[in-house]
C-alpha positions in Angstrom: 5.9 5.4 -22.6 5.2 7.3 -19.4 2.0 6.5 -17.5 0.0 9.6 -17.1 -0.4 11.1 -13.6 -4.1 11.1 -12.6 -5.7 14.5 -12.0 -6.6 13.4 -8.4 -3.0 12.7 -7.4 -1.4 15.6 -5.6 0.2 16.7 -2.3 -3.2 17.2 -0.7 -6.1 14.8 -0.4 -8.5 15.0 -3.4 -12.3 14.7 -3.3 -13.6 11.2 -3.9 -16.5 11.1 -6.2 -19.4 8.9 -4.9 -19.8 7.2 -8.3 -16.1 6.3 -8.3 -16.3 5.0 -4.7 -19.1 2.6 -5.6 -16.9 1.1 -8.3 -14.2 0.3 -5.7 -16.4 -2.2 -3.8 -15.1 -5.7 -3.8 -17.7 -7.1 -1.4 -20.5 -5.7 0.7 -22.8 -7.4 3.1 -24.6 -6.6 6.3 -21.4 -6.5 8.3 -18.5 -5.9 5.9 -17.4 -3.5 3.3 -14.3 -4.5 1.3 -12.7 -1.9 -1.1 -10.1 -1.9 -3.8 -8.4 1.4 -3.0 -6.7 3.5 -5.7 -3.1 4.7 -5.0 -4.1 8.3 -4.5 -6.6 7.9 -1.6 -5.8 8.3 2.1 -7.4 5.8 4.5 -7.9 7.8 7.7 -10.2 10.8 8.1 -8.9 14.0 6.6 -9.4 17.7 7.6 -10.7 18.3 4.0 -14.1 16.7 4.6 -15.6 13.2 4.5 -15.2 12.7 0.8 -11.4 13.2 1.0 -10.6 9.9 2.7 -11.6 6.3 2.4 -13.0 6.1 5.9 -15.0 9.3 5.4 -16.3 8.3 2.1 -17.3 4.9 3.5 -19.3 6.6 6.3 -21.1 8.8 3.8 -21.8 5.9 1.5 -23.3 3.9 4.3 -25.5 6.9 5.4 -23.6 7.9 8.5 -22.6 6.1 11.7 -19.4 4.4 12.6 -17.3 2.3 10.3 -14.2 0.4 11.6 -11.0 0.2 9.6 -9.8 -3.3 10.1 -6.9 -3.0 7.6 -5.3 0.1 6.1 -2.8 1.0 3.4 -0.4 3.9 2.9 -1.9 6.5 0.6 0.2 5.5 -2.4 -0.4 1.8 -2.0 -3.4 0.5 -3.9 -5.5 -2.6 -3.2 -7.6 -4.2 -0.5 -8.9 -2.4 2.6 -11.4 -4.0 4.9 -14.0 -2.1 6.9 -16.4 -3.6 9.5 -19.9 -2.1 9.8 -20.3 -3.0 13.5 -18.1 -3.3 16.6 -18.6 -7.1 16.8 -17.3 -7.8 13.4 -14.4 -5.3 13.9 -13.4 -7.3 17.0 -13.6 -10.6 15.3 -11.4 -9.4 12.4 -9.0 -7.5 14.6 -8.6 -10.6 16.9 -7.6 -12.5 13.8 -5.0 -9.9 12.9 -3.6 -9.8 16.4 -3.4 -13.6 16.5 -1.5 -13.6 13.1 -4.3 -15.5 11.4 -4.4 -13.2 8.4 -2.6 -14.1 5.2 -1.5 -11.2 2.9 -0.2 -11.1 -0.6 1.0 -8.0 -2.5 2.3 -7.3 -6.0 5.2 -4.9 -6.4 7.4 -3.7 -9.2 11.0 -3.5 -8.0 13.9 -1.6 -9.4 16.6 -4.1 -10.5 16.5 -7.7 -11.6 15.7 -10.1 -8.7 16.5 -13.6 -10.0 15.6 -15.8 -7.0 13.2 -16.0 -4.1 14.4 -13.6 -1.4 13.7 -13.9 2.3 14.3 -10.9 4.5 14.2 -11.3 8.2 15.5 -8.1 9.7 14.1 -6.0 12.5 12.9 -2.4 11.7 13.4 0.8 13.6 12.9 4.5 12.9 15.6 6.0 10.7 16.9 8.7 13.0 19.3 9.9 10.4 16.6 10.6 7.8 15.1 14.1 7.3 11.7 12.4 7.1 10.5 11.4 10.6 8.3 8.6 9.4 11.0 6.7 7.6 12.0 3.3 8.8 15.2 1.3 8.3 16.6 -2.1 9.0 17.8 -2.0 12.7 21.3 -0.9 13.4 21.1 -0.7 17.1 20.2 -4.4 17.9 16.7 -3.4 18.8 13.7 -2.6 16.6 10.6 -4.7 15.8 11.1 -8.1 14.3 10.0 -8.2 10.7 10.0 -10.8 7.9 9.1 -10.5 4.2 9.3 -12.9 1.3 9.8 -11.6 -2.3 9.0 -14.0 -5.1 10.0 -12.9 -8.6 7.6 -13.5 -11.4 8.8 -11.6 -14.5 11.5 -9.2 -15.6 11.2 -6.1 -17.8 13.2 -3.1 -18.5 15.6 -3.6 -15.6 12.7 -4.1 -13.2 11.1 -7.2 -11.6 7.4 -8.0 -11.0 7.2 -9.8 -7.7 4.7 -11.3 -5.3 5.3 -10.2 -1.8 4.3 -12.1 1.4 4.7 -10.0 4.6 4.8 -12.4 7.5 4.7 -9.5 10.0 2.9 -6.2 9.8 5.4 -3.5 10.6 5.2 0.1 9.4 6.6 0.4 5.8 7.9 -3.1 6.1 7.8 -4.1 2.5 9.4 -0.9 1.2 12.1 -0.7 3.9 13.0 -4.4 3.3 13.0 -3.9 -0.5 15.4 -1.0 -0.2 17.7 -2.8 2.3 17.9 -5.7 -0.1 18.9 -3.4 -3.0 15.6 -3.6 -4.9 13.6 -0.6 -4.0 9.9 -0.3 -5.0 9.6 1.6 -8.2 8.2 5.1 -7.8 8.9 5.2 -4.1 9.6 8.8 -3.0 10.7 7.9 0.5 12.5 4.6 0.0 13.8 5.3 -3.5 16.7 7.3 -4.8 16.4 10.3 -2.5 14.0 10.7 0.5 14.0 14.5 -0.2 11.7 13.7 -3.1 9.1 12.8 -0.5 9.4 16.2 1.2 9.4 18.0 -2.1 6.2 16.2 -3.1 4.5 17.2 0.2 5.5 20.8 -0.4 5.0 21.2 -4.2 3.3 18.0 -5.5 4.4 16.1 -8.6 7.2 18.0 -10.4 9.5 17.5 -13.4 12.2 16.4 -11.0 10.0 13.5 -9.8 9.2 12.6 -13.3 12.9 12.5 -14.2 14.1 10.5 -11.2 11.2 8.0 -10.6 9.8 5.3 -12.7 6.2 6.0 -11.6 4.1 8.8 -10.0 3.5 6.5 -6.9 5.0 3.6 -5.2 4.3 0.4 -7.3 2.8 -1.6 -4.5 -0.6 -3.3 -4.5 -2.4 -5.3 -1.8 -3.8 -8.2 -3.9 -5.0 -10.9 -1.4 -6.3 -11.0 2.2 -7.3 -14.2 3.9 -8.8 -14.1 7.4 -8.8 -17.4 9.2 -11.8 -17.1 11.6 -11.7 -20.7 12.8 -15.2 -21.7 11.6 -14.7 -20.1 8.2 -12.1 -18.3 6.0 -12.8 -15.0 4.4 -10.8 -14.4 1.2 -10.7 -11.2 -0.8 -8.8 -10.5 -4.0 -8.1 -7.5 -6.1 -6.2 -7.6 -9.5 -3.1 -5.4 -10.1 -4.2 -1.8 -10.2 -4.7 -0.4 -13.8 -1.9 2.2 -13.4 0.6 -0.5 -12.3 -0.5 -2.8 -15.1 0.1 0.1 -17.5 3.5 0.8 -16.0 4.5 -2.9 -16.4 3.4 -2.9 -20.0 5.4 0.3 -20.6 8.5 -1.4 -19.4 8.3 -3.9 -22.3 8.9 -1.1 -24.8 
């Protein structure tokens, strides 16, 4: 059974409905806004107006003024995004990030059957051989940025593996690049999957029958499930359950 593609999902940013945005709130207080982002929403401001990005929608929801993205996710990754309502809180949380006092856990559905816990400690660099300029790869030149990821298998279905992922560093596309290098690409990944040209074709034409034929899912099956900020005097812990479309994908693999 194929999981239907949501009407909002396309090559261009779609409008976020205010009622939907309110349903994404995990926690809100005087200084914080924590959201469970769907896998079709861009984080950073878009040229298509404030309600076309998470940051813009948050600003509108709060009645204007600045909001500070403390954490962010790629457009097709769902899950936790933290925004600070003032510079002071943004500074506190960003200091924790820079000091590596933030714990992260993701869920992912990987292609292939991963039997045992997998530790990947491989530097990442830009893939200069790729037609997609943003694509990363495990370093081949002896340089690159140090990166470490742990993959913990939880269940197998239909030739795929549901895993917990612990990124110990925060490099661009780290989980997806490490998963591909290890031979277990993230299901539905247009860039780090069977053919990076699928990514360029999506940007140009949106979701097509070719994508449906070659990919398990309409987006990368990656979800930010847990964030823990160690602030010294206290810990802030946020959690978001596996996104509904990924839960539906996992159920479909049992058939």
